[in-house]
C-alpha positions in Angstrom: 74.8 23.6 168.1 72.6 24.4 170.9 73.7 28.0 171.0 73.2 28.4 167.4 69.6 27.1 167.7 69.0 29.6 170.6 70.3 32.4 168.4 68.1 31.5 165.6 64.9 31.4 167.8 66.0 34.8 169.3 66.3 36.3 165.9 62.7 35.0 164.9 61.2 36.3 168.1 62.8 39.7 167.4 61.6 39.8 163.8 58.1 38.9 165.1 58.2 41.6 167.7 59.3 44.2 165.1 56.7 43.3 162.5 54.1 43.5 165.4 55.3 46.9 166.6 54.3 48.5 163.1 50.8 48.7 161.9 49.9 46.9 158.8 48.8 49.1 156.1 44.9 48.6 155.6 43.6 47.9 152.1 42.2 51.0 150.5 39.2 51.7 150.6 38.4 50.8 154.1 34.9 52.6 154.1 32.6 54.0 151.6 33.6 56.9 149.3 31.6 60.1 148.8 30.8 60.7 145.1 30.0 64.4 144.4 27.7 65.1 141.5 27.9 68.8 140.5 24.5 68.6 138.4 20.8 67.6 139.5 19.9 64.1 140.2 18.5 62.2 137.0 20.6 64.4 134.6 23.1 63.0 132.1 25.9 63.1 134.4 24.1 61.4 137.3 22.9 58.7 134.9 26.4 57.9 133.7 27.7 57.9 137.3 24.9 55.4 138.5 25.9 53.1 135.7 29.6 53.3 136.7 28.4 52.8 140.4 26.9 49.3 139.3 30.3 48.1 138.2 32.2 49.8 140.9 30.1 47.6 143.3 31.1 44.5 141.2 34.7 45.2 141.8 35.0 47.0 145.0 33.4 46.1 148.5 33.0 49.5 149.6 30.3 51.5 147.9 29.8 55.2 146.9 27.7 57.7 148.9 26.2 60.1 146.2 26.3 63.8 147.4 24.6 66.2 145.1 25.8 69.8 145.0 24.2 71.4 141.9 24.1 75.1 141.2 25.8 77.6 139.1 26.5 75.4 136.1 28.5 72.9 138.5 30.5 75.6 140.2 29.2 74.8 143.7 29.9 71.0 143.4 33.2 71.6 141.9 34.3 74.0 144.7 33.0 71.4 147.2 35.2 68.8 145.5 38.4 71.1 145.4 38.1 71.9 149.2 37.4 68.2 150.3 39.8 66.2 152.5 42.5 64.7 150.1 42.3 61.4 151.8 41.0 59.4 148.9 37.5 59.3 150.2 35.9 62.0 148.3 35.8 62.0 144.4 33.6 63.7 142.0 32.3 63.9 138.5 33.4 66.9 136.5 32.2 68.1 133.1 34.9 69.4 130.5 34.8 72.3 129.2 32.8 73.7 132.0 35.6 73.2 134.6 38.0 75.2 132.2 35.5 77.9 131.4 34.4 78.7 134.9 38.0 78.9 136.1 38.8 81.5 133.3 35.8 83.6 133.1 33.6 83.2 136.3 35.9 83.9 139.2 35.5 80.2 140.5 37.5 79.2 143.5 39.1 76.4 141.7 41.0 75.5 138.4 42.2 72.4 136.7 45.2 72.2 139.0 42.9 72.0 141.9 42.2 68.3 141.0 43.9 65.0 140.2 42.1 63.5 137.2 41.3 59.8 137.4 39.8 59.2 133.9 37.4 60.4 131.2 34.4 58.1 130.7 32.3 60.1 128.0 32.9 62.0 125.0 29.5 63.5 124.2 29.7 65.4 120.6 27.5 68.2 120.0 25.2 68.5 117.0 22.6 70.7 115.4 19.0 69.6 115.7 15.6 71.1 114.5 12.1 69.7 114.8 11.2 67.1 112.1 8.2 69.5 111.2 10.9 72.2 110.4 11.4 73.5 106.9 15.0 73.1 107.3 16.2 69.7 106.0 19.9 70.5 105.8 22.4 72.6 107.6 23.0 74.5 104.4 19.5 75.7 104.4 20.2 77.1 107.9 23.2 78.9 106.7 21.4 80.4 103.7 18.7 81.8 105.9 21.2 83.2 108.5 23.0 84.9 105.7 20.0 86.3 104.0 18.2 87.4 107.2 20.7 88.0 109.8 19.4 87.2 113.4 16.0 85.7 112.2 16.8 82.2 113.4 17.1 81.6 117.1 19.1 78.9 118.3 18.9 77.3 121.9 22.0 77.1 123.9 22.7 75.7 127.6 24.8 78.3 129.1 26.4 81.0 129.1 30.2 79.6 129.4 29.3 76.0 128.5 30.3 73.7 125.7 27.2 74.9 123.8 28.3 78.4 124.1 31.8 77.5 122.9 30.3 75.9 119.9 28.3 78.9 119.2 31.5 81.2 119.5 33.2 78.8 117.0 30.2 79.0 114.5 30.6 82.8 114.7 34.2 82.6 114.2 34.2 80.1 111.2 30.9 81.4 109.5 31.0 85.1 110.3 28.3 85.9 107.6 25.7 83.7 109.1 24.1 85.4 112.0 22.0 83.3 114.4 20.3 84.9 117.6 21.3 82.9 120.8 18.9 82.0 123.6 20.4 80.4 126.8 18.8 78.0 128.8 19.7 76.6 132.3 19.9 72.9 131.2 19.5 70.6 128.4 16.0 69.7 129.5 14.8 73.4 129.1 16.9 73.6 125.8 14.9 70.6 124.4 11.5 71.9 125.7 12.2 75.1 124.0 12.7 73.7 120.7 9.7 71.3 121.0 7.5 74.4 121.9 8.7 76.6 119.0 10.8 79.0 121.1 13.7 78.5 119.0 14.4 77.3 115.4 17.2 75.0 116.3 19.6 74.0 119.2 23.1 73.2 119.6 23.0 70.1 121.9 24.9 67.1 123.1 23.9 63.9 121.3 22.9 62.1 124.6 20.5 64.9 125.4 19.2 65.2 121.9 18.6 61.4 121.8 15.9 61.8 124.6 13.6 63.4 122.0 14.9 61.8 118.8 11.5 60.9 117.8 10.6 64.7 117.4 13.9 66.1 116.3 15.8 65.8 113.1 19.7 66.1 113.5 21.4 67.9 110.6 25.1 67.8 111.6 27.4 66.3 114.2 30.5 68.4 115.5 32.9 65.5 115.8 35.9 64.2 113.9 33.8 61.2 112.6 30.3 60.1 112.5 28.7 58.9 115.7 27.5 55.4 116.2 24.1 56.7 117.6 23.5 58.7 114.6 25.4 56.9 111.7 23.6 58.7 108.9 24.2 62.2 110.0 27.1 63.8 108.5 29.8 65.7 110.5 30.6 69.4 109.9 33.9 68.3 108.5 32.4 66.3 105.8 30.8 69.4 104.6 33.8 71.4 104.8 33.2 73.3 108.0 35.9 73.0 110.7 33.8 72.7 113.7 34.5 70.0 116.5 32.8 70.5 119.9 31.8 68.2 122.7 31.4 67.7 126.4 33.5 65.3 128.2 32.5 63.6 131.5 35.4 63.0 134.0 36.1 61.9 137.5 38.6 63.6 139.7 39.8 63.8 143.3 41.3 66.7 145.4 44.8 67.7 144.2 46.6 66.4 147.4 45.3 62.8 147.2 48.1 60.3 148.0 49.8 58.8 145.0 49.0 55.2 145.8 45.3 55.9 146.2 45.2 57.9 142.9 46.7 54.9 141.2 44.4 52.5 142.6 41.4 54.6 141.6 42.9 55.0 138.0 43.3 51.3 137.7 39.9 50.5 138.9 38.1 53.0 136.8 40.0 51.6 133.7 38.9 48.2 134.7 35.3 49.3 134.8 35.6 51.1 131.6 36.9 48.0 129.8 34.1 45.8 131.1 31.9 44.6 128.2 28.7 44.6 130.3 29.4 48.3 131.5 29.8 49.3 127.7 26.5 47.6 126.8 24.7 49.5 129.7 26.2 52.7 128.5 25.2 52.2 124.9 21.5 51.4 126.2 21.6 54.7 128.0 22.8 56.7 125.0 26.1 57.6 126.8 28.9 57.8 124.2 31.4 55.9 126.1 35.2 56.9 125.5 37.9 56.1 127.9 40.9 58.3 128.5 43.5 57.7 131.4 44.0 60.4 134.1 47.5 61.6 132.7 46.3 61.9 129.2 43.3 63.7 130.3 45.3 66.1 132.4 47.5 66.8 129.1 44.2 67.4 127.2 42.7 69.9 129.7 45.8 71.8 129.8 45.8 72.3 126.1 42.2 73.1 126.1 42.6 75.8 128.7 45.3 77.6 126.6 43.0 77.3 123.5 39.8 78.2 125.1 41.5 81.3 126.9 42.2 82.7 123.6 38.7 82.0 122.3 37.1 83.9 125.3 39.6 86.8 124.8 38.7 86.9 121.0 34.9 87.0 122.1 35.3 89.8 124.6 34.2 87.7 127.4 37.6 87.9 129.4 40.2 90.8 129.1 43.2 90.2 126.9 46.5 90.0 128.9 
């Protein structure tokens, strides 16, 4: 009996020694995460990320440290994220389709495979807007003028090689007899200012950006599958028999070699934030069209988008056909 007791004590002591000899895995994250924003502070992407940060802090002890890397339409920041350490402590906000277009047509040092996607958080449809003082009350009137007087009407776009530019290319393909003259601007603020100042007759813009000047603008159509809750009285193109759907999606991603368990934790945490009723209310107040998509579904969507938009750019002569 005494021998059995001694053996049991020996086994317990041995187990404790073995446990002590292996480091206990620390809970992730142990330190703050760098959040790379590829556009300027105060823009739509930054505003959305700040809302998300508020609810990250609600659920996670370690904060975000914002790192702004604007320039070249997001290429500089996206490159920085792709080259960052894959230790789970650097993530960033990326816009789609910018990410896809830049990898296809601008010799960017990254492509969608350079990242592991955490989640989509915004689907911001594009729309057609004119001034409230404009003589154009409907999109059909725009089309009639563009057909009767090709090139007379100027459309303001953010670009080139942006979601706005893609919508313009799709417009040209679907409505070849209606000719608009494009004018590119560096950002949505410049685009809105151009319409307000009479430099252009209309813009193709995102709802979130257009809503900032909604008191001065009239929105004629929305390029979405269904009407948007921010503009419930505005018809879609599809309602009028025009098959144009175009949007910009805000996503979050990490460098491609992030450990699987850390990626899974980030995806779970972002999903939790995106389902928080208070977060959704804050997004609505900010005019941010919230739409969650998980990382795996987002990856599949981006892969399909890359194949589709490669063909679009080839047809437009913006990249060589292969």
